[in-house]
C-alpha positions in Angstrom: -34.7 -208.6 34.8 -37.3 -207.6 38.1 -40.7 -208.5 38.5 -43.4 -205.8 38.1 -45.0 -206.0 41.3 -47.6 -203.2 42.6 -44.9 -201.7 44.7 -42.5 -201.4 41.7 -45.2 -200.0 39.7 -46.3 -197.5 42.7 -42.3 -196.3 42.3 -42.6 -195.4 39.0 -45.7 -193.1 39.8 -48.1 -194.9 37.7 -51.6 -194.9 39.1 -53.7 -198.6 39.7 -55.7 -197.3 37.0 -52.6 -196.2 34.7 -51.0 -199.2 35.4 -54.4 -201.4 34.3 -54.0 -198.9 30.7 -50.5 -200.3 30.5 -51.7 -203.5 30.4 -54.3 -202.7 27.8 -51.5 -201.3 25.6 -49.6 -203.9 25.4 -52.0 -207.1 25.6 -49.1 -208.5 28.5 -47.3 -207.4 31.2 -44.6 -204.6 30.6 -40.9 -205.5 31.5 -39.1 -203.0 33.8 -37.9 -201.4 31.0 -41.1 -200.5 29.2 -42.8 -199.8 32.5 -39.9 -197.5 33.0 -40.6 -196.0 29.6 -44.8 -195.5 30.1 -43.2 -194.1 33.5 -41.7 -191.2 32.3 -43.6 -190.7 28.9 -46.6 -190.7 31.2 -45.6 -188.4 34.0 -46.8 -184.5 34.4 -43.4 -182.9 33.0 -43.5 -185.0 29.7 -47.6 -185.8 29.3 -49.5 -182.7 30.7 -52.0 -185.1 31.7 -53.7 -182.6 34.1 -53.4 -179.3 31.6 -53.5 -180.7 28.4 -57.4 -180.4 28.1 -57.1 -176.8 29.3 -54.2 -175.7 27.3 -55.9 -176.6 24.1 -58.3 -173.3 24.9 -55.2 -171.2 24.5 -54.9 -168.4 21.4 -51.7 -169.7 19.4 -52.2 -168.4 16.0 -51.6 -164.9 14.2 -50.7 -163.8 11.0 -47.2 -163.8 12.0 -46.5 -167.1 14.0 -44.5 -169.6 11.8 -45.2 -172.3 14.6 -46.8 -172.7 17.6 -47.0 -175.0 20.9 -46.1 -178.7 20.1 -42.3 -178.4 18.8 -39.4 -177.6 20.7 -40.3 -174.2 20.7 -42.3 -171.6 19.2 -41.7 -169.4 15.9 -43.0 -166.2 14.8 -41.8 -163.9 12.2 -39.5 -160.7 12.4 -39.4 -159.9 9.1 -36.8 -160.2 5.9 -36.6 -163.5 6.2 -36.0 -163.9 9.7 -37.5 -165.7 12.6 -37.3 -165.7 16.4 -37.5 -168.8 18.0 -38.3 -169.0 21.9 -39.6 -170.9 25.1 -39.6 -171.0 28.6 -39.2 -173.6 30.9 -39.1 -174.7 34.7 -36.2 -176.6 36.5 -37.8 -176.0 40.0 -37.7 -179.4 42.0 -33.9 -180.2 40.5 -32.9 -176.3 41.6 -34.5 -176.9 45.5 -32.5 -180.7 45.7 -29.0 -179.2 44.3 -29.1 -175.8 43.2 -26.5 -174.7 41.3 -26.6 -178.2 38.8 -30.4 -177.6 38.7 -30.4 -174.0 37.8 -27.1 -174.5 35.2 -29.1 -177.3 33.6 -32.3 -175.4 33.4 -30.4 -172.9 31.2 -28.9 -175.9 28.7 -32.1 -177.7 28.6 -33.9 -174.3 27.0 -31.0 -173.6 25.2 -31.3 -177.2 23.2 -35.2 -176.5 22.7 -34.2 -173.8 21.0 -30.8 -174.1 18.5 -32.6 -177.5 17.7 -35.0 -176.0 15.5 -32.2 -174.2 13.8 -31.7 -170.8 15.7 -28.3 -169.4 17.5 -29.7 -168.8 20.9 -29.2 -164.7 20.8 -30.5 -163.6 24.8 -31.2 -165.9 27.9 -33.8 -164.9 30.7 -35.4 -165.9 33.8 -38.3 -165.9 36.3 -37.0 -166.8 39.9 -38.8 -167.0 43.1 -37.4 -167.6 46.3 -39.0 -168.5 49.8 -38.4 -166.1 53.2 -35.1 -164.6 53.1 -34.9 -165.6 56.6 -35.7 -169.2 56.2 -32.2 -170.9 57.0 -31.6 -173.0 53.5 -32.9 -169.6 51.1 -29.4 -168.1 51.2 -27.7 -171.0 50.0 -30.4 -171.8 47.1 -30.1 -168.3 46.1 -26.1 -168.3 45.9 -26.6 -171.7 44.3 -29.3 -170.8 41.7 -27.7 -167.4 40.7 -24.0 -169.3 40.3 -25.4 -172.0 38.2 -27.5 -170.0 36.0 -24.4 -167.5 35.8 -21.9 -170.2 35.0 -23.6 -171.7 32.6 -25.0 -169.2 30.4 -21.8 -167.0 31.1 -19.7 -170.1 29.8 -21.8 -170.8 26.7 -21.9 -167.1 25.4 -25.6 -166.0 25.3 -26.3 -162.9 27.3 -28.8 -163.3 30.2 -30.4 -159.6 29.5 -33.8 -160.0 31.5 -35.3 -161.6 34.3 -37.2 -160.9 37.4 -36.8 -162.1 41.6 -39.3 -162.4 44.3 -39.6 -163.8 47.7 -42.4 -165.1 49.5 -43.1 -167.7 52.6 -45.0 -169.7 49.8 -42.1 -171.2 48.1 -39.9 -172.1 51.3 -39.9 -175.4 50.2 -40.6 -175.2 46.6 -38.5 -172.6 45.0 -39.3 -171.8 41.1 -36.7 -171.4 38.7 -37.7 -170.5 35.3 -35.6 -170.2 32.3 -36.1 -168.8 28.9 -34.1 -168.7 25.1 -34.5 -166.5 22.3 -32.8 -167.4 19.3 -32.8 -165.8 15.4 -33.2 -168.0 12.4 -33.6 -167.9 8.9 -37.4 -168.6 8.1 -36.7 -171.0 5.4 -34.7 -173.2 7.8 -36.0 -174.2 10.3 -35.8 -177.7 11.9 -38.2 -179.6 13.2 -38.2 -183.4 15.4 -40.7 -185.4 12.9 -38.8 -188.4 12.1 -39.5 -189.4 8.2 -38.2 -191.8 5.5 -38.5 -196.0 6.8 -34.4 -197.0 6.6 -33.2 -193.4 7.6 -30.4 -193.2 10.4 -31.2 -192.6 13.7 -28.0 -190.8 15.4 -27.1 -190.0 18.7 -24.6 -187.0 19.4 -23.0 -184.8 21.9 -22.0 -186.0 25.3 -21.9 -189.4 26.6 -24.7 -190.9 28.7 -24.5 -191.9 32.3 -26.7 -192.6 35.3 -27.1 -188.8 36.1 -31.0 -187.3 36.0 -32.4 -190.8 36.0 -36.2 -190.5 36.7 -35.6 -186.6 36.6 -39.2 -186.4 34.6 -41.1 -188.3 37.1 -39.1 -186.6 40.2 -40.5 -183.7 38.3 -44.0 -184.4 38.6 -44.3 -185.4 42.4 -44.6 -183.0 45.6 -41.7 -183.1 47.9 -41.8 -185.7 51.0 -39.2 -184.9 54.0 -36.6 -186.6 52.1 -35.7 -184.0 49.3 -31.7 -184.5 49.6 -32.4 -188.0 48.7 -33.3 -187.0 45.5 -29.7 -185.6 44.6 -28.9 -188.2 42.1 -32.0 -188.0 40.1 -30.7 -184.1 39.3 -28.7 -183.7 35.9 -25.2 -182.4 35.8 -23.9 -179.7 33.0 -21.3 -179.0 31.0 -21.5 -175.6 29.6 -18.7 -175.6 26.8 -19.5 -179.1 25.7 -22.6 -177.2 25.4 -20.9 -174.7 23.4 -19.5 -177.2 20.9 -22.8 -179.1 20.4 -24.7 -175.5 19.3 -21.6 -174.9 17.0 -21.8 -178.4 15.3 -25.3 -178.7 15.1 -25.8 -175.4 13.3 -22.5 -176.3 11.0 -24.7 -179.7 10.1 -28.0 -177.7 9.8 -26.2 -175.7 7.5 -26.2 -178.8 4.7 -29.2 -180.4 3.4 -28.0 -184.0 5.9 -30.9 -183.7 8.8 -34.6 -185.2 8.3 -35.4 -184.2 11.7 -33.7 -183.1 15.2 -34.8 -183.2 18.4 -32.8 -182.9 21.7 -32.8 -184.8 24.9 -34.3 -182.8 27.5 -37.0 -184.5 30.3 -36.6 -188.2 30.0 -34.1 -188.3 27.6 -33.5 -190.7 24.9 -37.4 -192.1 26.0 -38.8 -188.6 25.1 -36.8 -187.7 22.1 -37.2 -190.6 20.0 -41.0 -190.9 20.9 -41.4 -187.6 20.5 -39.8 -187.9 16.9 -41.5 -191.2 15.6 -45.1 -189.9 17.1 -44.6 -186.7 14.9 -43.3 -188.2 11.9 -45.9 -191.5 12.1 -43.4 -193.4 12.0 -42.0 -196.3 14.1 -38.7 -196.4 15.4 -35.7 -199.1 15.9 -32.9 -198.6 18.4 -29.5 -201.0 19.0 -29.0 -200.1 22.9 -25.5 -201.6 22.2 -24.4 -198.3 20.2 -25.7 -195.6 22.8 -22.3 -194.1 23.8 -22.1 -194.4 27.7 -20.0 -192.9 30.3 -20.5 -195.5 32.6 -19.6 -199.2 33.0 -22.3 -201.7 33.0 -25.1 -199.6 31.9 -28.7 -201.1 31.2 -31.3 -200.6 28.8 -33.1 -199.2 31.2 -30.7 -196.5 32.5 -29.9 -195.7 29.0 -33.4 -194.6 28.4 -34.3 -193.3 31.5 -30.9 -190.8 32.1 -31.3 -187.4 31.7 -27.6 -186.7 30.8 -27.0 -183.2 29.6 -25.6 -181.7 25.8 -27.2 -184.6 23.9 -29.5 -184.6 20.6 -31.4 -186.8 18.4 -31.4 -186.6 14.6 -32.7 -188.5 11.5 -30.3 -187.9 8.6 -30.7 -188.3 4.8 -29.1 -192.0 3.9 -25.3 -191.6 2.8 -24.9 -188.6 4.7 -23.3 -190.2 7.7 -20.3 -189.8 7.4 -19.9 -186.5 6.8 -22.3 -185.4 9.3 -19.7 -188.0 11.8 -16.2 -185.7 10.7 -18.4 -182.3 11.9 -19.2 -183.6 15.3 -15.7 -185.3 15.7 -14.0 -182.1 14.5 -16.2 -180.5 17.8 -14.6 -183.5 19.9 -18.3 -185.0 20.5 -19.7 -188.2 20.4 -21.6 -189.8 17.5 -23.2 -192.8 16.6 -25.7 -194.3 14.5 -27.8 -196.4 16.8 -30.6 -197.5 15.2 -33.5 -196.3 12.2 -36.8 -195.2 11.3 -39.7 -197.7 10.9 -42.9 -198.4 9.6 -44.4 -200.3 12.9 -45.3 -197.5 14.5 -43.9 -198.9 17.6 -40.7 -198.1 19.4 -38.2 -201.5 19.5 -35.0 -202.0 21.5 -32.3 -204.1 21.0 -29.4 -205.2 23.2 -27.2 -208.4 23.6 -29.4 -209.3 20.5 -32.7 -209.2 22.1 -35.8 -207.4 22.2 -35.7 -205.8 25.3 -39.0 -203.3 24.3 -41.6 -203.6 22.0 -44.4 -200.8 22.6 -47.3 -198.9 20.8 -46.3 -195.3 20.3 -49.8 -194.3 20.5 -50.6 -194.9 23.8 -47.0 -193.5 24.8 -47.4 -190.2 23.5 -50.9 -189.0 21.9 -53.2 -191.3 23.4 -51.2 -190.9 26.5 -53.9 -190.2 30.1 -55.6 -187.0 29.9 -57.6 -185.6 32.7 -60.5 -183.5 33.1 -59.7 -183.0 36.9 -62.3 -181.3 38.9 -61.7 -177.8 39.9 -63.9 -174.9 41.8 -65.8 -172.0 40.2 -64.4 -168.8 40.6 -67.0 -168.3 43.3 -66.4 -171.1 45.1 -62.2 -170.6 44.6 -62.6 -167.3 46.0 -64.7 -168.7 48.9 -61.9 -171.4 49.8 -59.4 -168.6 49.2 -60.7 -166.5 52.2 -59.4 -163.4 50.8 -60.1 -160.4 53.6 -61.8 -157.4 52.2 -60.0 -154.1 52.8 -61.0 -153.7 56.4 -59.9 -150.1 56.8 -57.7 -147.7 54.1 -55.1 -146.5 56.0 -53.1 -143.3 54.3 -49.2 -142.7 54.6 -48.2 -139.8 57.3 -44.9 -140.0 55.4 -44.6 -140.8 51.6 -40.5 -140.2 51.5 -40.2 -142.3 54.6 -42.8 -145.3 52.8 -40.8 -145.5 49.7 -37.6 -145.9 51.2 -39.1 -149.1 53.2 -40.5 -150.3 49.9 -37.2 -150.0 48.0 -35.7 -151.7 51.3 -37.7 -154.5 50.8 -36.8 -157.7 49.3 -39.2 -157.7 46.3 -38.2 -154.3 45.0 -34.9 -154.3 46.3 -31.8 -154.1 43.6 -31.0 -157.2 42.0 -28.2 -155.8 40.8 -26.2 -158.4 43.0 -28.0 -161.2 40.8 -27.6 -159.2 37.8 -23.9 -158.6 38.0 -23.2 -162.1 38.1 -24.7 -162.8 34.6 -22.3 -161.9 31.4 -25.1 -159.3 29.7 -22.6 -157.9 27.3 -21.4 -161.3 25.6 -21.9 -160.9 21.7 -21.7 -157.4 21.6 -25.2 -157.4 20.6 -27.1 -156.1 23.8 -28.6 -153.0 23.6 -30.5 -152.7 27.3 -31.1 -154.4 30.5 -32.3 -153.4 34.0 -34.8 -151.3 31.6 -39.0 -152.6 31.3 -37.6 -155.4 28.8 -34.1 -156.7 28.0 -33.0 -155.9 24.5 -30.9 -157.1 22.2 -30.1 -156.8 18.3 -31.0 -158.8 15.6 -27.2 -159.2 14.5 -26.7 -157.7 11.2 -29.7 -155.5 10.8 -30.9 -152.3 12.6 -34.2 -154.3 14.3 -33.8 -155.8 17.6 -35.9 -158.1 20.0 -37.1 -157.1 23.4 -37.4 -159.6 25.9 -39.9 -159.6 29.2 -40.4 -162.1 32.4 -43.4 -161.3 34.6 -46.2 -162.5 36.9 -47.5 -161.1 39.9 -48.4 -164.1 42.2 -50.0 -162.6 45.2 -52.6 -161.5 42.2 -53.4 -165.2 40.9 -54.1 -166.2 44.3 -56.3 -163.7 44.9 -57.9 -163.9 41.9 -56.9 -166.4 39.3 -58.6 -165.0 36.6 -57.8 -161.4 37.3 -54.0 -162.8 38.0 -53.9 -164.5 34.8 -54.9 -161.6 32.5 -52.5 -159.1 34.6 -49.4 -161.1 34.0 -49.9 -161.0 30.2 -50.7 -157.4 30.2 -47.5 -157.0 32.4 -45.3 -158.3 29.8 -47.4 -156.1 27.2 -46.7 -153.3 28.7 -43.1 -153.8 29.0 -42.3 -154.4 25.6 -44.6 -151.2 24.5 -42.6 -149.3 27.3 -39.2 -149.7 25.7 -41.0 -149.3 21.9 -41.6 -152.8 21.0 -44.4 -154.1 18.9 -45.8 -157.1 20.9 -45.7 -160.3 18.9 -46.0 -163.2 21.1 -45.6 -165.0 24.4 -44.4 -167.9 26.0 -45.1 -169.3 29.8 -44.4 -171.6 32.3 -47.2 -172.8 34.3 -46.0 -173.5 37.8 -48.9 -174.6 40.0 -49.4 -176.9 43.2 -51.0 -180.7 43.2 -53.4 -180.8 40.6 -55.3 -183.3 42.4 -56.8 -180.6 44.9 -59.6 -178.9 43.2 -58.9 -175.3 44.4 -55.3 -175.7 43.0 -56.9 -177.1 39.6 -58.9 -174.2 40.0 -55.9 -171.6 39.9 -55.0 -173.4 36.8 -58.0 -173.4 34.8 -59.4 -169.7 35.4 -55.4 -168.3 35.5 -55.6 -170.0 31.6 -59.0 -168.6 31.1 -57.4 -165.3 32.0 -54.5 -165.7 29.5 -56.5 -166.7 26.7 -58.8 -163.5 27.3 -55.6 -161.3 27.0 -53.9 -162.9 24.5 -56.8 -162.9 22.6 -57.6 -159.2 22.9 -54.0 -157.7 23.0 -53.7 -160.0 19.6 -50.5 -161.8 21.0 -50.7 -165.4 21.0 -49.1 -168.2 23.2 -46.7 -170.1 20.9 -44.8 -172.4 23.5 -44.2 -173.2 26.9 -44.2 -175.9 29.4 -46.2 -176.7 33.2 -44.8 -177.9 36.2 -47.4 -179.1 38.6 -47.0 -180.4 42.0 -44.8 -177.7 43.3 -45.5 -178.2 47.1 -43.3 -179.5 50.2 -44.0 -181.6 53.1 -40.8 -180.9 54.1 -41.4 -177.7 55.3 -44.2 -179.2 57.5 -47.9 -179.2 57.3 -47.3 -179.2 53.0 -47.0 -175.6 51.8 -48.3 -175.3 48.1 -46.7 -172.0 46.1 -48.6 -169.3 44.7 -49.6 -169.9 41.6 -47.3 -168.8 39.1 -48.1 -168.5 35.5 -44.9 -166.9 34.4 -45.2 -165.1 31.3 -42.0 -164.5 28.5 -43.0 -161.9 26.1 -41.0 -161.1 22.8 -41.5 -158.2 21.0 -40.2 -156.7 17.8 -38.6 -153.2 17.5 -37.9 -152.1 13.7 -35.1 -149.7 14.5 -33.7 -149.5 17.7 -32.3 -145.9 17.0 -36.2 -145.4 18.7 -35.5 -147.8 21.5 -37.0 -146.0 24.6 -35.3 -146.4 28.1 -36.8 -145.3 31.5 -34.0 -143.0 33.0 -34.8 -139.5 33.3 -32.7 -137.8 31.1 -32.4 -133.8 31.4 -33.6 -131.4 34.2 -36.8 -129.8 33.3 -38.7 -132.0 31.4 -42.9 -132.5 32.2 -43.4 -135.5 33.7 -47.0 -137.1 32.5 -48.9 -140.2 34.0 -50.9 -142.1 31.2 -53.9 -143.9 32.2 -57.5 -144.5 31.5 -59.6 -141.4 30.7 -62.4 -142.7 33.2 -60.0 -142.0 36.0 -60.8 -138.1 34.7 -63.8 -138.7 37.7 -62.0 -140.0 40.4 -63.2 -143.4 42.2 -61.0 -143.9 45.1 -62.3 -147.7 44.9 -59.8 -147.7 41.4 -56.9 -147.3 43.3 -55.9 -150.0 44.4 -54.2 -150.3 47.6 -55.3 -154.1 47.9 -52.7 -156.6 47.6 -50.0 -153.6 47.2 -46.8 -154.3 48.6 -47.4 -150.8 50.2 -50.0 -152.5 52.4 -47.7 -155.6 53.0 -44.7 -154.0 53.6 -45.3 -150.9 55.6 -48.7 -152.2 57.7 -47.9 -156.2 57.3 -51.5 -156.5 56.0 -52.5 -158.9 53.0 -56.2 -157.9 52.2 -58.2 -156.8 49.3 -59.0 -157.5 45.7 -56.4 -158.4 42.5 -56.3 -155.2 41.2 -58.7 -155.5 37.8 -57.1 -155.4 34.0 -58.8 -153.4 31.7 -58.0 -155.3 28.3 -59.1 -152.3 26.3 -57.2 -150.0 27.8 -54.2 -151.5 28.3 -54.1 -152.4 24.1 -55.0 -148.8 23.5 -52.5 -147.0 25.9 -49.7 -149.6 24.7 -51.0 -148.6 21.1 -50.3 -144.7 22.1 -46.9 -145.5 23.9 -45.8 -147.1 20.7 -46.8 -144.2 18.8 -45.2 -141.6 21.0 -42.0 -143.2 21.0 -42.1 -143.5 17.2 -42.8 -139.5 17.1 -39.9 -138.9 19.1 -42.3 -137.2 21.6 -40.8 -138.9 24.8 -37.8 -139.1 26.4 -38.0 -141.9 29.0 -41.1 -144.2 29.3 -41.8 -146.8 32.2 -44.5 -149.0 33.2 -46.5 -148.5 36.8 -46.3 -151.8 38.5 -45.7 -153.4 41.9 -45.4 -150.5 44.7 -47.2 -147.8 42.5 -46.3 -144.7 41.0 -44.2 -143.5 43.8 -41.6 -146.5 43.4 -41.8 -146.3 39.2 -40.9 -142.4 39.9 -37.9 -143.5 42.1 -36.5 -146.6 39.5 -36.4 -143.7 37.0 -34.7 -140.9 39.4 -32.3 -143.3 40.4 -31.5 -145.0 37.1 -31.2 -141.3 35.7 -29.6 -139.7 38.6 -31.9 -136.9 38.5 -34.8 -135.9 40.9 -38.3 -134.5 40.4 -41.1 -132.6 41.7 -44.2 -134.2 41.8 -47.9 -133.5 42.6 -50.6 -135.6 43.6 -54.3 -136.2 42.5 -56.1 -134.4 45.6 -59.2 -136.5 44.8 -57.4 -139.2 46.1 -55.5 -140.0 49.6 -51.9 -139.9 49.3 -51.5 -143.7 50.1 -53.9 -144.4 46.6 -52.2 -141.7 44.2 -48.7 -143.1 45.1 -48.8 -146.3 45.9 -52.1 -147.9 44.6 -51.1 -151.0 42.1 -54.2 -149.8 39.5 -53.1 -151.5 35.4 -53.0 -150.2 32.3 -50.6 -147.0 33.2 -47.1 -145.7 32.1 -44.7 -142.6 32.7 -43.5 -140.8 30.8 -41.3 -137.2 30.4 -41.7 -135.0 27.7 -39.3 -132.4 26.3 -41.6 -130.6 24.6 -44.9 -129.8 25.9 -46.3 -128.0 23.0 -45.7 -131.0 20.8 -47.4 -133.5 22.6 -50.2 -131.4 23.0 -50.4 -130.9 19.0 -50.3 -134.2 18.6 -52.9 -135.5 21.6 -55.3 -132.4 19.9 -55.1 -134.8 16.7 -55.5 -137.8 18.4 -58.8 -136.9 20.1 -60.5 -137.8 16.9 -59.4 -141.2 17.4 -61.8 -143.5 19.7 -58.8 -144.9 21.0 -56.3 -142.5 21.9 -59.8 -140.6 23.5 -60.2 -143.0 26.0 -56.3 -142.3 27.6 -55.9 -139.5 29.7 -53.1 -137.7 30.1 -52.1 -136.1 33.2 -49.4 -134.1 33.9 -48.0 -134.4 37.3 -44.6 -132.9 38.0 -41.1 -132.2 36.0 -37.9 -133.6 36.2 -35.0 -131.5 37.9 -32.9 -131.4 41.2 -31.6 -134.5 43.3 -34.3 -135.2 46.3 -38.1 -137.2 45.2 -40.9 -136.8 48.1 -38.0 -134.8 50.4 -35.2 -137.9 49.7 -32.1 -137.5 48.0 -31.1 -139.7 45.3 -28.2 -140.8 47.3 -30.8 -142.0 50.3 -33.1 -143.9 47.7 -30.0 -145.5 46.4 -28.6 -147.0 49.6 -32.2 -148.5 50.3 -32.7 -149.8 47.2 -29.2 -151.5 47.2 -29.3 -152.5 51.1 -31.2 -155.5 51.3 -28.5 -157.9 49.0 -25.5 -156.4 50.6 -26.6 -156.9 54.1 -28.4 -160.3 53.3 -25.4 -161.5 51.6 -22.7 -160.5 54.2 -24.9 -161.8 57.0 
């Protein structure tokens, strides 16, 4: 076996201090198998060593939370003895290296996180960030990632119902691929990962183990050098058809009483799954590596333990249930092997060819893994470092319609139909809505529906991580309210650059503080998530860091899907109202935020100003009012106002409904501020019966929450134009970017 030299230690991503901790934990020098296991378990991807300290501050509990962070996915009560199980994870580095397989296995991995807890997956979502469209590699990356997501999700039979895609030069050398899955299970049949019962058999099921993905977790915990292509062997290879068989086999076995614990083999493969199961059960584990099903000749214990081959699970079964379980997995044409047993040693012991090749105490591997309180800048020092230019002067628009066409044709606001059309959004026949503020899927066999949204505005987070973190959560809350769903909980995927840089660590810490503040006030706890650090690349020349991107995946519940709301204008002659903070009744141009707006960037080529502040009380009150208006049947369309401001939101409603509108601006603001400012906490609603609305509002003025929110009538639906442009012109601009880019 190879000698453990300083070079070997460095190749495994361990610092000198961390290697000394390994020596102290073992009381001796590790062999190569043991070093590899420490390497992956102490990687940023598995241990969260730079973020764990700050993640503990987040709110994770509520009466409807059944299981928060710490398991494979979060679990919330959705009534009638049912639970929703969901999580979001990253597959960023693999998707840059090999976009199809990187994205495909990202979808496969998050599906396993959900069904390993006993849930049938019912919906997928994603959040994608790419670099400049003109970058020579970007078209290849976009095509590969989209094909990978569609290829895997479509084949496994889970609809993709929501997502977002953005472009920015900061992602040129390090794209982001965040995948989310939501599943439904019986609340009394949730499966957890704690291995218990000394002597209970440990069973390997699924696909055979190969050499793909070895050191994938370590690779995902480092920034890119110029040799990104050389890392291609660390990318896993997925098979969605096998995953479908694995889902059905696992759910069939879960219907029996055979399973004690179950864990998917995700990052770090057999290593992380076995360590986590034993640690969570306060037990030990012994594995016979000769019994691991392998698809390649001569695989070593090192390769078996570090492989991230896909479509594999690890289980602890009750004694005597092995034969029954084996029959199920063989029926589904999957591998099944008893490879070990639960012990009481609190050690991981691996045997191969009759010899012990690994004996590690579990404490140092997991619970006692390194945890760093890395230096970070204060909010004031960060602002000084970021050098966010104040608004030098506030331009006005010369032609709202022309500016709107430019915005709709820009990559970040252009129609993503080219992407969504490659995803099967209808498989399963329970999808109720896609393409709106949130995707909505029916809870099969009930009147309930789950709403799903993914949100983040990285340019806001970069300018002010605290306000940007708040805004990401608040926008997810708004998107769920806009479809009539009661927001219940979120998952997240925290994508940041190198945490050893104090300015990057400041982005993470302050964004988490903002997210936590929003979750507390909105009663919107965080029940699962993922941290992806070192998202930067030297391959682009100069070491570029991504924009801080704490992607939020929100889940809400609609009690009766007949009350679900959509955003298209429904018919001519309906009143259009803007819902906003009542304090705006006294105009304050400073509040109408052109700073950091897409209009300022796209139309004027300027990146200036501060992040729009998010008033969480306004967000909560406005959301509750919107939900009440929907429940009372007083509105026919709802859409939140976000990127591009009021004009873009109106255009999206008009294009979706094929109906124009006559609208007016608040003359105490410039037209640019009114139509393109990106103030938070706002919704557009259409009202068929204004008299009924006025009666409801008159009653509501007695309520302090209602009184704090203003309703301003800004126009009426009708015709086929908006801002002097026909619906056809708007749609042509909206669909131009992807049509022309993909044909170029």
